[in-house]
C-alpha angles and dihedrals in degrees: 000000000000119000117254094249091053092048091050090048092049093048094047090053092051091046090050092050092048091044093049091049092049092050091049090048092048091048092051090049092050091049091051092046091049089053091049091050092048090050092049090048091050092049092046098040093103090055091056090067102082135203095048127231119264135202121190117265135199108257093209094052089046092052092049091052091047092050092056093041091056089070089056105038106003131233113325095034091047092055092050094045094048091060102032096045089060094043088051087060095042103037107014117205136062088025098053093060098037110118098229094163089063087077093066086109088079087076115117095012095307111338091335097308092122097231122131111351114257093231097067090035091056092046090052092052088052094049095046095048091049100040104017130234125275091264088065091053094259107109092171091076091055092044093051088051089051091048090052093051093051094040091051091050094050103037125098100243137248099033104162120078113202120227092233108023118198091223122047104231118163094200118003116210115250126205139180113231100195083208140069090223121115097221093050095046095045094038094056092047092050091049093050096041101038092227119131126231097262095046121118089236093057091048092051091048091056091046088055092046090054090048091050089053094048089051091051098048091050089051089055094044090050090052089048090050090052092047091245100108117126123175114247104181117109100176123103117167092193094054094042102038105016091238137071112267146140129272096272122017102154096065091070104019130053093180105064118158113257108203122187109278117239118254120250089252094055 
């Protein structure tokens, strides 16, 4: 049997060897991780510059792209792609690597839940990435988003008529939603037109609504680029009701929360 001092000596040597190997392995891993982080930072460096550059686009061309894209990725994603695909060609990064298709979840008012329509939601993503939200010191992005929400609620949809429609409709029914919500907008149109949710007519209607919204957001962005943009929205749920809310709650709901209104001093 080995003497205690030899055992201790032997163990300490083994521990040192293991420890040294562990340090070297950890050092190698950290070096590799550092390289990966630097690579990721280099690849994503253009995305860190926000807001993003903008060049004026043709609203009609944008709407036509959006109309066709709806049949691939639906409303919100189609609006984003119609703008960013063109800016990818004109500007390059960060648009060329932006994963626009990831926003397909906006379809059906957020994965079919019928909340805010994907068309204004997609337009607002576009406006805020290009201009920046108010928290970044760029209130115009927030104002354009507000304009889009009210315009969508008040417009007789759909507005845009594609050059080569997928569905031959002599005169498509138009309706005013009085709401930015998908289920209200689509529901009112289905009631007025008589076409069910899964009909080809309803699908084409929503493709045209998305195209109409893409057209409108490009109009507003072009005005902003020219220094001519002026906010048009007058609605503020917080100011009018003391709580966040959509354009029109009372039409569907009798039981709407009534929080205490802020005083004039606050």
